[in-house]
Every structure is written in structure tokens, then in C-alpha cells.
Backbone as CSV, one residue per row, in Angstrom:
resi,resn,N_x,N_y,N_z,CA_x,CA_y,CA_z,C_x,C_y,C_z
1,MET,30.969,22.819,3.748,30.950,21.412,3.436,30.050,20.645,4.405
2,LYS,30.074,21.027,5.699,29.233,20.345,6.675,27.754,20.501,6.336
3,LEU,27.367,21.692,5.911,25.970,21.936,5.578,25.520,21.024,4.444
4,THR,26.356,20.829,3.445,26.025,19.953,2.323,25.856,18.526,2.793
5,CYS,26.735,18.047,3.635,26.634,16.683,4.160,25.348,16.495,4.944
6,TYR,25.030,17.456,5.805,23.803,17.355,6.586,22.571,17.406,5.684
7,SER,22.611,18.226,4.662,21.492,18.322,3.730,21.270,17.000,3.021
8,LEU,22.348,16.351,2.610,22.233,15.058,1.938,21.675,13.996,2.875
9,ILE,22.107,13.997,4.112,21.611,13.027,5.086,20.124,13.239,5.335
10,ILE,19.720,14.490,5.514,18.305,14.793,5.739,17.471,14.401,4.526
11,ALA,17.964,14.666,3.343,17.242,14.295,2.118,17.092,12.779,2.026
12,ALA,18.128,12.039,2.378,18.077,10.579,2.326,17.071,10.032,3.327
13,ILE,17.050,10.607,4.523,16.090,10.175,5.543,14.671,10.492,5.096
14,ALA,14.452,11.661,4.561,13.120,12.052,4.092,12.655,11.143,2.961
15,ALA,13.547,10.808,2.050,13.185,9.920,0.941,12.802,8.553,1.474
16,GLY,13.512,8.075,2.482,13.197,6.787,3.073,11.847,6.792,3.756
17,ALA,11.488,7.890,4.372,10.218,7.979,5.079,9.040,7.911,4.116
18,PHE,9.211,8.368,2.891,8.124,8.366,1.919,8.246,7.253,0.886
19,ALA,9.290,6.454,0.984,9.560,5.461,-0.046,8.517,4.362,-0.092
20,ASP,7.833,4.088,1.012,6.885,2.985,1.027,5.441,3.464,0.932
21,LEU,5.213,4.594,0.275,3.856,5.074,0.012,3.549,4.838,-1.462
22,HIS,2.340,4.355,-1.723,2.000,3.911,-3.067,0.659,4.477,-3.523
23,THR,0.421,4.376,-4.822,-0.861,4.803,-5.374,-1.797,3.627,-5.636
24,GLN,-1.270,2.412,-5.740,-2.106,1.251,-6.042,-1.572,0.013,-5.333
25,GLY,-2.476,-0.933,-5.091,-2.054,-2.179,-4.475,-3.117,-3.255,-4.602
26,VAL,-2.676,-4.506,-4.486,-3.555,-5.668,-4.530,-3.117,-6.674,-3.473
27,CYS,-4.017,-7.589,-3.153,-3.705,-8.702,-2.261,-3.403,-9.926,-3.115
28,ILE,-2.438,-10.713,-2.656,-2.054,-11.913,-3.394,-1.891,-13.086,-2.428
29,ASP,-1.877,-14.275,-2.992,-1.535,-15.491,-2.269,-0.279,-16.053,-2.911
30,THR,0.520,-16.732,-2.132,1.752,-17.330,-2.642,1.728,-18.825,-2.324
31,PRO,1.143,-19.624,-3.217,1.006,-21.049,-2.942,2.318,-21.836,-2.989
32,GLY,3.373,-21.236,-3.484,4.666,-21.920,-3.507,5.373,-21.772,-4.832
33,SER,6.630,-22.161,-4.864,7.463,-22.141,-6.069,7.516,-20.763,-6.727
34,GLY,7.444,-19.696,-5.933,7.537,-18.349,-6.482,6.298,-17.889,-7.223
35,VAL,5.203,-18.642,-7.127,3.966,-18.300,-7.818,3.166,-17.325,-6.964
36,GLU,2.645,-16.280,-7.589,1.788,-15.317,-6.908,0.423,-15.328,-7.581
37,VAL,-0.626,-15.495,-6.778,-1.984,-15.568,-7.298,-2.780,-14.402,-6.732
38,TYR,-3.412,-13.646,-7.598,-4.224,-12.487,-7.223,-5.418,-12.935,-6.388
39,ASN,-5.708,-12.221,-5.311,-6.832,-12.545,-4.430,-7.820,-11.378,-4.477
40,LYS,-8.836,-11.506,-5.317,-9.807,-10.435,-5.532,-10.621,-10.129,-4.276
41,ALA,-11.133,-11.151,-3.605,-11.974,-10.934,-2.430,-11.213,-10.193,-1.333
42,ALA,-9.986,-10.600,-1.083,-9.183,-9.934,-0.048,-8.853,-8.504,-0.461
43,THR,-8.607,-8.274,-1.750,-8.306,-6.927,-2.239,-9.491,-5.995,-2.002
44,GLU,-10.688,-6.458,-2.320,-11.887,-5.639,-2.118,-12.066,-5.283,-0.641
45,LYS,-11.910,-6.268,0.236,-12.096,-6.030,1.673,-10.987,-5.156,2.240
46,ALA,-9.749,-5.414,1.831,-8.616,-4.633,2.339,-8.744,-3.165,1.941
47,CYS,-9.193,-2.909,0.728,-9.355,-1.528,0.271,-10.428,-0.819,1.101
48,ALA,-11.524,-1.512,1.379,-12.584,-0.931,2.206,-12.077,-0.676,3.628
49,ASN,-11.303,-1.620,4.171,-10.727,-1.429,5.512,-9.816,-0.216,5.538
50,TYR,-8.992,-0.084,4.506,-8.037,1.026,4.475,-8.767,2.364,4.324
51,ARG,-9.829,2.387,3.541,-10.604,3.616,3.364,-11.203,4.069,4.711
52,ASN,-11.549,3.131,5.567,-12.138,3.444,6.872,-11.090,3.655,7.955
53,ARG,-9.838,3.470,7.650,-8.748,3.579,8.618,-8.570,5.035,9.071
54,ASN,-8.331,5.203,10.369,-8.028,6.519,10.925,-7.233,6.288,12.204
55,THR,-5.922,6.066,12.044,-5.099,5.657,13.184,-4.064,6.693,13.612
56,GLY,-4.072,7.856,13.000,-3.091,8.863,13.389,-3.022,9.994,12.390
57,SER,-1.890,10.691,12.402,-1.760,11.878,11.560,-0.751,11.715,10.417
58,GLU,-0.150,10.540,10.301,0.775,10.305,9.188,-0.022,10.061,7.902
59,GLN,0.610,10.250,6.775,-0.083,10.124,5.488,-0.696,8.736,5.306
60,TRP,-0.033,7.687,5.780,-0.507,6.321,5.601,-1.537,5.913,6.662
61,ASP,-1.800,6.768,7.640,-2.744,6.444,8.701,-4.201,6.590,8.275
62,ARG,-4.434,7.302,7.202,-5.788,7.479,6.667,-5.718,7.397,5.152
63,CYS,-6.776,6.910,4.548,-6.817,6.862,3.084,-8.204,7.297,2.619
64,PRO,-8.487,8.593,2.719,-9.820,9.074,2.351,-10.136,8.904,0.874
65,ASP,-9.107,8.733,0.049,-9.352,8.587,-1.388,-9.139,7.152,-1.876
66,CYS,-9.033,6.185,-0.976,-8.893,4.791,-1.398,-10.153,4.359,-2.139
67,THR,-9.968,3.880,-3.334,-11.077,3.490,-4.201,-10.754,2.163,-4.858
68,LEU,-11.733,1.278,-4.922,-11.549,0.009,-5.617,-11.830,0.242,-7.102
69,LEU,-10.841,0.017,-7.916,-10.973,0.181,-9.369,-10.724,-1.159,-10.043
70,ASN,-11.112,-1.262,-11.314,-10.825,-2.507,-12.027,-10.275,-2.220,-13.413
71,GLU,-9.492,-3.149,-13.862,-8.866,-3.075,-15.185,-9.505,-4.136,-16.069
72,LYS,-10.418,-3.719,-16.923,-11.087,-4.597,-17.879,-11.753,-5.787,-17.205
73,ASP,-12.338,-5.555,-16.024,-13.037,-6.583,-15.248,-12.165,-7.784,-14.895
74,LEU,-10.864,-7.640,-14.969,-9.968,-8.739,-14.632,-9.256,-8.517,-13.307
75,LEU,-8.712,-7.332,-13.133,-7.912,-7.041,-11.958,-8.536,-5.884,-11.187
76,TYR,-9.033,-6.171,-10.011,-9.535,-5.122,-9.131,-8.385,-4.721,-8.222
77,TYR,-8.181,-3.421,-8.066,-7.076,-2.945,-7.249,-7.515,-1.725,-6.451
78,CYS,-6.804,-1.492,-5.366,-7.080,-0.338,-4.514,-6.200,0.812,-4.989
79,GLU,-6.787,1.993,-5.137,-6.029,3.138,-5.628,-6.192,4.341,-4.706
80,SER,-5.087,5.051,-4.517,-5.066,6.316,-3.789,-4.231,7.289,-4.606
81,LYS,-4.882,8.195,-5.298,-4.149,9.151,-6.131,-3.232,10.054,-5.315
82,ASP,-3.548,10.223,-4.018,-2.730,11.075,-3.155,-1.662,10.289,-2.386
83,ARG,-1.381,9.062,-2.793,-0.317,8.226,-2.208,-0.500,8.007,-0.707
84,HIS,-1.674,7.561,-0.312,-1.921,7.263,1.093,-1.666,5.795,1.425
85,ILE,-1.467,4.951,0.428,-1.337,3.517,0.683,0.077,3.191,1.152
86,GLY,0.161,2.775,2.397,1.429,2.305,2.947,1.555,0.817,2.676
87,GLY,2.722,0.382,2.258,2.926,-1.032,1.936,2.659,-1.951,3.112
88,ASP,3.165,-1.612,4.288,2.959,-2.439,5.479,1.494,-2.468,5.890
89,GLU,0.834,-1.325,5.794,-0.569,-1.238,6.188,-1.458,-2.037,5.241
90,LEU,-1.213,-1.925,3.938,-1.986,-2.720,2.982,-1.766,-4.200,3.240
91,ASN,-0.532,-4.589,3.484,-0.210,-5.984,3.753,-0.976,-6.487,4.981
92,TYR,-1.061,-5.670,6.006,-1.806,-6.025,7.219,-3.270,-6.313,6.885
93,TYR,-3.911,-5.426,6.132,-5.317,-5.620,5.794,-5.514,-6.808,4.857
94,CYS,-4.595,-7.019,3.932,-4.704,-8.180,3.045,-4.662,-9.467,3.863
95,LYS,-3.714,-9.552,4.777,-3.594,-10.766,5.600,-4.800,-10.936,6.512
96,GLN,-5.341,-9.846,7.037,-6.537,-9.932,7.882,-7.735,-10.452,7.091
97,ASN,-7.715,-10.280,5.787,-8.833,-10.692,4.944,-8.535,-11.974,4.162
98,GLY,-7.558,-12.737,4.623,-7.340,-14.075,4.075,-6.276,-14.208,3.011
99,ALA,-5.615,-13.142,2.634,-4.548,-13.235,1.620,-3.235,-13.566,2.303
100,GLY,-2.295,-14.055,1.526,-0.991,-14.389,2.061,-0.015,-13.228,2.043
101,ASP,-0.260,-12.246,1.178,0.689,-11.143,1.008,0.016,-10.016,0.231
102,SER,0.803,-9.022,-0.142,0.277,-7.909,-0.943,1.388,-7.393,-1.860
103,VAL,0.961,-6.674,-2.885,1.885,-5.993,-3.790,1.354,-4.587,-3.973
104,ALA,2.230,-3.608,-3.793,1.831,-2.203,-3.967,2.822,-1.517,-4.893
105,TRP,2.309,-0.587,-5.684,3.165,0.144,-6.608,2.734,1.580,-6.713
């Protein structure tokens, strides 16, 4: 029974460690009243910053496959097929490039 409990705890911790890794993300502004406005310029710059990032050995420390893609010329977003985009890290780059926040999925 102890082994099962420890296995569940380890699985929960491992899931938490990878829970904030994403394949796509954008920068947004929040002007108020719960409104979120897409920030294309910040998204483009943040994606380039993340692609050049090399801060350690964790999966989110580098994003060699970060690519700026677009959906019907309306929404440009940063994509990492190998799930290198960390939510906190993307948010940092978005804010450094003039956005108020970020959304990653």
C-alpha cells in the first residue's frame, strides 16, 4: 500500500512540473473590464526572444523549435511542437515587449 501511495504522489508532482508547458501562445493586453486584446507586435518579438533563449537545461529554458505562425493572416502565434513554451517564460517576454499579459495553450 505504501508503494502505491508514493507512486501516486510522485505522479502528481511530475504532472505538476510539466503542467505549464504549452505548444502555442500569444501576447495580449488587458485594457479593463475583462477585455483581452491581442498584441501582434509583442507576440512576434516574444517568439523571437524565446527562440533565442538558452538559460539552462530544463525543457522551457530553450525553444529551438519556436516558430511564428499565422491563422488566416489574422492571428500570429508562437508555436513549439515539442512543448518548450513555458507559460511564465512567455509571459515574461510578452511583458518585456510591451504587452500586458500572455495566453498559452
